[in-house]
C-alpha positions as CSV (number, residue, x, y, z in Angstrom):
1,X,0.0,0.0,0.0
2,X,1.2,3.5,-0.8
3,X,2.4,5.7,2.0
4,X,1.9,9.4,2.1
5,X,2.9,12.7,3.8
6,X,1.5,16.2,3.7
7,X,4.0,19.2,3.8
8,X,2.4,22.2,5.3
9,X,3.2,25.4,7.3
10,X,1.9,28.0,9.6
11,X,1.4,30.5,6.8
12,X,2.1,31.2,3.1
13,X,5.6,32.1,2.3
14,X,7.2,29.8,4.9
15,X,9.0,27.6,2.3
16,X,6.6,24.7,1.6
17,X,7.3,24.7,-2.1
18,X,11.1,24.8,-1.7
19,X,11.0,22.0,0.9
20,X,8.6,19.9,-1.2
21,X,10.6,20.2,-4.4
22,X,13.8,19.4,-2.6
23,X,12.3,16.4,-0.9
24,X,10.8,15.1,-4.1
25,X,14.0,15.4,-6.1
26,X,16.2,14.0,-3.3
27,X,14.0,11.0,-2.7
28,X,13.7,10.4,-6.5
29,X,17.5,10.0,-6.6
30,X,17.1,7.1,-4.2
31,X,14.9,5.3,-6.7
32,X,11.7,5.7,-4.7
33,X,8.6,5.8,-7.0
34,X,7.0,9.2,-6.2
35,X,3.9,11.1,-7.0
36,X,3.1,14.6,-5.9
37,X,-0.2,16.4,-5.2
38,X,-1.1,20.0,-4.4
39,X,-3.8,20.8,-1.9
40,X,-6.0,23.6,-3.0
41,X,-6.7,25.1,-6.5
42,X,-3.1,26.3,-7.3
43,X,-2.2,25.5,-10.9
44,X,1.5,26.8,-10.9
45,X,3.2,24.7,-8.2
46,X,2.0,21.3,-9.7
47,X,4.1,21.9,-12.9
48,X,7.2,22.2,-10.8
49,X,6.2,19.0,-8.9
50,X,5.8,17.2,-12.2
51,X,9.3,18.2,-13.3
52,X,10.8,17.0,-9.9
53,X,9.0,13.6,-10.0
54,X,8.8,13.0,-13.8
55,X,5.0,12.2,-13.3
56,X,1.9,14.4,-13.4
57,X,0.8,16.2,-10.3
58,X,-2.8,16.3,-9.2
59,X,-4.8,18.9,-7.2
60,X,-6.8,17.9,-4.2
61,X,-9.3,20.5,-3.1
62,X,-12.0,19.5,-0.5
63,X,-14.2,22.6,-1.1
64,X,-14.5,22.4,-4.9
65,X,-14.2,18.6,-5.4
66,X,-16.9,16.1,-4.2
67,X,-15.5,13.3,-2.0
68,X,-15.8,10.6,-4.7
69,X,-13.6,12.7,-7.0
70,X,-11.0,13.3,-4.3
71,X,-10.8,9.5,-3.6
72,X,-10.6,8.7,-7.3
73,X,-7.8,11.1,-7.8
74,X,-5.8,9.7,-4.9
75,X,-6.5,6.2,-6.1
76,X,-5.1,7.1,-9.5
77,X,-2.0,8.8,-8.0
78,X,-1.1,6.0,-5.7
79,X,-1.4,3.2,-8.3
80,X,2.1,1.6,-8.6
81,X,3.5,4.4,-6.4
82,X,5.7,4.0,-3.3
83,X,5.2,7.5,-1.8
84,X,2.7,10.3,-2.3
85,X,3.8,13.8,-1.1
86,X,1.1,16.4,-0.9
87,X,2.1,20.1,-0.7
88,X,-0.4,22.1,1.4
89,X,-1.9,25.5,0.6
90,X,-1.5,28.6,2.8
91,X,-1.4,27.7,6.5
92,X,-2.3,24.2,7.6
93,X,-5.8,25.1,8.9
94,X,-6.7,28.0,6.6
95,X,-9.9,27.4,4.7
96,X,-13.6,28.4,4.3
97,X,-15.0,28.9,7.8
98,X,-17.9,26.8,9.0
99,X,-17.7,24.0,6.5
100,X,-16.1,21.3,8.7
101,X,-14.3,18.6,6.7
102,X,-14.8,20.3,3.3
103,X,-13.3,23.7,4.0
104,X,-10.5,23.6,1.3
105,X,-7.8,23.5,3.9
106,X,-4.7,21.4,3.9
107,X,-5.8,20.0,7.2
108,X,-9.0,18.7,5.6
109,X,-6.9,16.6,3.1
110,X,-4.7,15.4,5.9
111,X,-7.7,14.3,8.0
112,X,-9.6,12.6,5.1
113,X,-6.6,10.5,3.9
114,X,-4.9,10.2,7.4
115,X,-1.7,11.8,6.1
116,X,0.9,12.7,8.7
117,X,1.9,16.4,8.5
118,X,5.4,17.6,8.0
119,X,5.3,21.1,9.4
120,X,7.6,23.7,7.8
121,X,8.4,26.6,10.2
122,X,10.0,29.8,9.1
123,X,12.0,30.6,12.2
124,X,13.2,34.0,11.2
125,X,13.4,36.3,14.2
126,X,12.4,33.7,16.7
127,X,13.8,30.8,18.7
128,X,12.1,28.9,21.6
129,X,8.8,30.5,20.6
130,X,8.7,28.1,17.7
131,X,8.0,25.3,20.2
132,X,4.7,27.0,21.2
133,X,3.7,27.2,17.5
134,X,4.4,23.4,17.1
135,X,2.4,22.7,20.3
136,X,-0.5,24.7,19.1
137,X,-0.6,23.1,15.6
138,X,-0.2,19.6,17.0
139,X,-3.1,20.0,19.4
140,X,-5.5,22.1,17.3
141,X,-7.4,19.3,15.6
142,X,-7.8,15.7,16.8
143,X,-7.8,14.2,13.3
144,X,-4.7,16.0,12.1
145,X,-1.3,14.6,13.3
146,X,1.8,16.7,13.1
147,X,4.4,14.0,12.7
148,X,7.6,16.0,12.2
149,X,9.0,19.6,11.9
150,X,11.4,21.2,9.4
151,X,13.0,24.4,10.5
152,X,13.5,26.9,7.6
153,X,15.7,30.0,7.4
154,X,17.8,29.0,10.4
155,X,20.4,31.7,11.2
156,X,23.1,29.6,12.8
157,X,23.9,26.3,14.5
158,X,23.2,27.9,17.9
159,X,19.8,29.1,16.6
160,X,19.0,25.6,15.5
161,X,19.9,24.1,18.9
162,X,17.8,26.6,20.8
163,X,14.7,25.7,18.8
164,X,15.3,21.9,18.6
165,X,15.9,21.7,22.4
166,X,12.6,23.7,23.0
167,X,10.6,21.4,20.7
168,X,12.1,18.1,22.1
169,X,9.7,17.8,25.1
170,X,6.7,17.7,22.6
171,X,7.9,14.3,21.3
172,X,7.7,15.6,17.7
173,X,11.0,15.1,15.9
174,X,12.8,17.9,14.1
175,X,13.8,16.2,10.8
176,X,15.5,19.1,9.1
177,X,17.0,22.5,9.5
178,X,17.6,24.7,6.4
179,X,19.8,27.7,6.6
180,X,18.9,31.1,5.1
181,X,19.8,31.1,1.5
182,X,18.2,33.4,-1.0
183,X,19.6,31.4,-3.9
184,X,17.1,28.7,-3.1
185,X,14.2,30.9,-3.9
186,X,12.3,30.5,-7.2
187,X,11.5,33.7,-9.1
188,X,7.9,35.1,-9.0
189,X,5.5,37.3,-10.9
190,X,2.0,38.7,-10.2
191,X,0.3,35.3,-10.0
192,X,3.0,33.5,-8.1
193,X,6.0,31.5,-9.3
194,X,7.1,32.0,-12.9
195,X,5.8,29.0,-14.8
196,X,7.9,25.9,-14.9
197,X,8.1,25.9,-18.7
198,X,9.6,29.4,-18.7
199,X,12.8,28.4,-16.7
200,X,15.7,27.7,-19.0
201,X,17.6,26.5,-15.9
202,X,14.9,24.6,-14.1
203,X,16.8,21.3,-14.1
204,X,19.7,23.1,-12.4
205,X,17.4,24.7,-9.8
206,X,15.8,21.3,-9.0
207,X,19.2,19.7,-8.7
208,X,20.3,22.5,-6.2
209,X,17.1,21.8,-4.2
210,X,17.8,18.1,-4.1
211,X,21.4,18.8,-2.9
212,X,19.9,21.1,-0.2
213,X,17.5,18.4,0.9
214,X,20.2,15.7,1.1
215,X,22.4,18.0,3.2
216,X,19.9,19.6,5.5
217,X,17.0,17.1,5.8
218,X,17.0,13.7,7.5
219,X,15.5,11.8,4.5
220,X,15.4,8.4,6.3
221,X,13.5,9.9,9.2
222,X,11.0,11.7,6.9
223,X,10.3,8.5,4.9
224,X,9.7,6.7,8.2
225,X,7.1,9.3,9.2
226,X,4.9,8.5,6.1
227,X,1.8,6.4,6.7
228,X,-0.4,4.2,4.6
229,X,-3.0,6.3,2.8
230,X,-6.6,5.7,3.7
231,X,-8.7,6.1,0.6
232,X,-12.0,4.5,-0.5
233,X,-12.2,2.6,-3.7
234,X,-14.2,4.5,-6.3
235,X,-16.1,2.7,-9.0
236,X,-17.3,4.2,-12.2
237,X,-16.0,7.7,-11.3
238,X,-17.5,10.4,-13.5
239,X,-15.2,13.2,-14.8
240,X,-15.0,16.4,-12.8
241,X,-16.6,18.1,-15.8
242,X,-18.2,16.3,-18.8
243,X,-16.0,16.8,-21.9
244,X,-17.4,19.7,-24.1
245,X,-16.9,17.6,-27.2
246,X,-15.4,14.4,-28.6
247,X,-12.4,16.2,-30.1
248,X,-11.4,19.2,-28.1
249,X,-9.1,21.9,-29.4
250,X,-7.1,23.1,-26.4
251,X,-5.0,26.3,-26.5
252,X,-1.7,25.5,-25.0
253,X,1.4,27.8,-24.8
254,X,2.8,30.5,-22.5
255,X,-0.3,32.6,-22.8
256,X,-2.7,29.7,-22.1
257,X,-1.0,27.4,-19.6
258,X,-3.4,27.1,-16.6
259,X,-5.5,24.0,-17.1
260,X,-6.1,21.5,-14.3
261,X,-4.7,18.0,-15.1
262,X,-7.7,16.3,-13.5
263,X,-9.9,17.9,-16.1
264,X,-7.8,16.7,-19.0
265,X,-7.5,13.2,-17.5
266,X,-11.3,13.1,-16.9
267,X,-12.0,14.1,-20.5
268,X,-9.5,11.4,-21.8
269,X,-11.1,8.8,-19.5
270,X,-14.5,9.7,-20.9
271,X,-13.2,9.0,-24.4
272,X,-12.4,12.5,-25.6
273,X,-9.4,13.4,-27.7
274,X,-7.3,16.6,-26.9
275,X,-5.8,18.5,-29.8
276,X,-3.4,21.2,-28.6
277,X,-2.7,24.4,-30.6
278,X,-0.7,27.5,-29.9
279,X,-2.3,31.0,-30.5
280,X,1.1,32.6,-29.8
281,X,2.4,30.6,-32.8
282,X,-0.6,32.0,-34.8
283,X,-2.3,28.6,-34.9
284,X,-6.0,28.1,-35.2
285,X,-8.1,25.3,-33.7
286,X,-8.3,22.4,-36.0
287,X,-11.4,22.2,-38.1
288,X,-11.8,18.5,-37.3
289,X,-12.5,19.4,-33.6
290,X,-16.0,19.9,-32.3
291,X,-15.2,22.1,-29.3
292,X,-12.5,24.6,-28.3
293,X,-11.2,25.5,-24.9
294,X,-9.1,28.5,-24.0
295,X,-7.7,28.1,-20.5
296,X,-6.2,30.8,-18.3
297,X,-2.6,32.0,-18.4
298,X,-0.8,35.2,-19.1
299,X,-2.4,36.8,-22.2
300,X,-1.7,40.2,-20.6
301,X,2.0,39.6,-21.2
302,X,1.5,38.6,-24.8
303,X,-1.3,41.0,-25.8
304,X,0.5,42.5,-28.8
305,X,1.4,39.0,-30.2
306,X,-2.2,37.8,-29.8
307,X,-3.6,40.9,-31.4
308,X,-1.4,40.3,-34.5
309,X,-2.1,36.6,-34.7
310,X,-4.4,36.8,-37.7
311,X,-4.6,33.1,-38.5
312,X,-5.6,32.3,-34.9
313,X,-8.2,35.1,-34.7
314,X,-9.8,34.3,-38.0
315,X,-9.8,30.6,-37.4
316,X,-11.3,31.0,-33.9
317,X,-14.1,33.2,-35.3
318,X,-14.8,30.7,-38.1
319,X,-14.8,27.8,-35.6
320,X,-17.3,29.6,-33.3
321,X,-19.8,30.0,-36.0
322,X,-20.8,26.4,-35.7
323,X,-19.1,24.9,-32.6
324,X,-18.8,25.8,-28.9
325,X,-15.8,27.9,-27.7
326,X,-15.2,28.5,-24.0
327,X,-12.6,30.7,-22.3
328,X,-11.8,30.9,-18.6
329,X,-9.8,33.7,-17.0
330,X,-7.1,34.6,-19.6
331,X,-9.1,32.8,-22.2
332,X,-12.1,34.9,-21.3
333,X,-10.0,38.0,-21.7
334,X,-9.0,37.0,-25.2
335,X,-12.6,36.3,-26.2
336,X,-13.4,40.0,-25.5
337,X,-13.2,43.1,-27.7
338,X,-10.0,44.4,-26.2
339,X,-7.3,44.0,-23.6
340,X,-5.3,46.8,-22.0
341,X,-1.7,45.8,-21.1
342,X,0.3,46.9,-18.1
343,X,1.2,50.2,-19.8
344,X,-2.4,51.0,-20.7
345,X,-2.1,50.2,-24.4
346,X,-5.2,48.6,-25.8
347,X,-5.0,45.6,-28.1
348,X,-7.8,44.2,-30.1
349,X,-8.8,40.7,-29.1
350,X,-11.1,38.2,-30.9
351,X,-14.4,40.1,-30.3
352,X,-16.4,36.9,-29.9
353,X,-17.8,38.4,-26.7
354,X,-18.4,42.1,-26.0
355,X,-16.4,42.9,-22.8
356,X,-13.1,44.7,-22.4
357,X,-10.5,43.9,-19.8
358,X,-7.5,45.8,-18.4
359,X,-4.3,44.7,-16.7
360,X,-3.4,48.4,-16.5
361,X,-6.2,49.0,-13.9
362,X,-5.2,46.1,-11.7
363,X,-7.1,44.7,-8.7
364,X,-6.7,41.3,-7.1
365,X,-9.6,39.0,-7.6
366,X,-9.0,35.8,-5.5
367,X,-11.2,33.1,-4.0
368,X,-13.5,30.2,-4.4
369,X,-16.5,30.5,-6.7
370,X,-19.8,28.6,-7.0
371,X,-21.7,29.1,-10.3
372,X,-25.2,28.1,-11.2
373,X,-25.3,27.8,-15.0
374,X,-28.0,29.9,-16.6
375,X,-27.8,28.0,-19.9
376,X,-26.2,25.0,-21.5
377,X,-22.5,25.5,-22.1
378,X,-19.2,23.8,-22.4
379,X,-18.9,23.6,-18.6
380,X,-22.3,22.0,-18.0
381,X,-26.0,22.0,-18.6
382,X,-28.4,24.7,-17.5
383,X,-29.0,24.6,-13.7
384,X,-25.8,22.7,-12.9
385,X,-23.8,23.9,-10.0
386,X,-20.1,24.2,-10.7
387,X,-17.4,25.0,-8.2
388,X,-14.1,26.7,-9.1
389,X,-11.6,29.3,-8.3
390,X,-10.7,32.9,-9.4
391,X,-7.2,34.4,-9.3
392,X,-6.3,37.3,-11.4
393,X,-5.4,41.0,-11.4
394,X,-7.2,42.0,-14.6
395,X,-10.3,44.2,-14.3
396,X,-13.5,44.2,-16.4
397,X,-13.6,47.9,-17.6
398,X,-16.5,47.3,-20.0
399,X,-18.9,44.4,-19.3
400,X,-20.4,44.5,-22.9
401,X,-23.9,43.4,-23.6
402,X,-23.8,39.7,-23.8
403,X,-26.2,37.3,-22.0
404,X,-24.9,36.3,-18.6
405,X,-23.6,32.7,-18.3
406,X,-23.7,32.1,-14.6
407,X,-25.2,33.2,-11.3
408,X,-22.0,33.5,-9.3
409,X,-21.4,33.4,-5.6
410,X,-18.3,33.2,-3.3
411,X,-17.6,30.5,-0.8
412,X,-19.8,32.2,1.8
413,X,-22.7,32.2,-0.7
414,X,-22.5,35.9,-1.2
415,X,-23.5,37.1,-4.7
416,X,-20.7,38.2,-7.1
417,X,-21.2,40.9,-9.7
418,X,-19.3,39.1,-12.4
419,X,-21.5,36.7,-14.4
420,X,-19.5,35.7,-17.4
421,X,-20.8,36.0,-20.9
422,X,-22.6,34.0,-23.6
423,X,-23.1,34.9,-27.3
424,X,-24.1,32.2,-29.7
425,X,-21.8,29.2,-29.3
426,X,-19.2,31.3,-27.3
427,X,-19.1,31.4,-23.5
428,X,-16.6,32.6,-21.0
429,X,-16.0,33.4,-17.3
430,X,-13.2,34.8,-15.1
431,X,-13.3,31.8,-12.8
432,X,-11.6,28.4,-13.4
433,X,-14.1,25.5,-13.3
434,X,-12.8,22.7,-11.1
435,X,-15.8,20.3,-10.7
436,X,-19.5,19.9,-11.0
437,X,-21.1,19.4,-7.6
438,X,-24.7,19.0,-8.6
439,X,-26.9,18.9,-11.7
């Protein structure tokens, strides 16, 4: 049976991703068959996990994903696998308040699958107080077991000893201590880490993280902390979203890179074919496809190139005359009339929907979303309830006059102003659909 661990922290920015990547790469050198998962809706970190393990990384999100889907994903990830390492999201217990075991927190995943927690502590500007944090996290939830601690950004050997000695009475082992080293940090941009595919030196960075883990983590002790994963067998699991067609044209390049692997796998398992094309290379969706999907990404960084991609734009317009086209987040921006870049320059987009977006007038939009579909579309049938996530800095500066696609609410069931758009066969929303929760 496959063993598992969940790497979490007290807060975002404590070093979870650095530790997870180093751990994956170092254990991979030992010949352990590994898979990685990411708790929550993040779509950037999993690409780095995939590079470190050589295998696809899945998302596990207890708020957006029904339990049968969660168990099916874990079952698939643990098939012929020795060890599953799950990277947490935000702090260990951060999630939607008042939803018990489906709050989207890392703790909810740890509790559901009985995963021991490896707690990463950023010990900058503290010493013995770190023991109080460990005590609090260890006793906060009866179904969440903190099995070990990794100290990050340790200032000196004396600093490490002070903290380790303070934690010792808790009977929770310190299994690593990583010194402060800015060279270990991965570069970021406005939506988080720069995408894995954009690093020309990613192999070197992963190698450096593996070296760090071998030097500063007790790998044998960490592997010994892992426990058998408790997951229920799932028969006849349905895809998270039904495929929008039999042959799906999927935009895939640096401007359209944010698509959840579980969606693609679900479509494949339902018998659909995925045909990738690159708008940045001025490619159009293939005429032998019967649906087109424009995922999120960074179109705001490539607006001029997309505006001049005449073959792509003309081909997409022709495709949309007879077949469904759906765009989410960045894809939704490209379906509109125009897009303002960071300098305020407006670039003409495809005009298949009537809205205009701006990255010049930036405001963070972040959080879970629940959408009731107002009509049939590529993401489901009318009346279906879809859960997903929104994360972008672009603003809607002209909503246009299209029919609304969804009645949208946040995780607290509060109405949201944004309702997406629908015109003919074309639909789009700012939120990323993750799973259908009811029909």
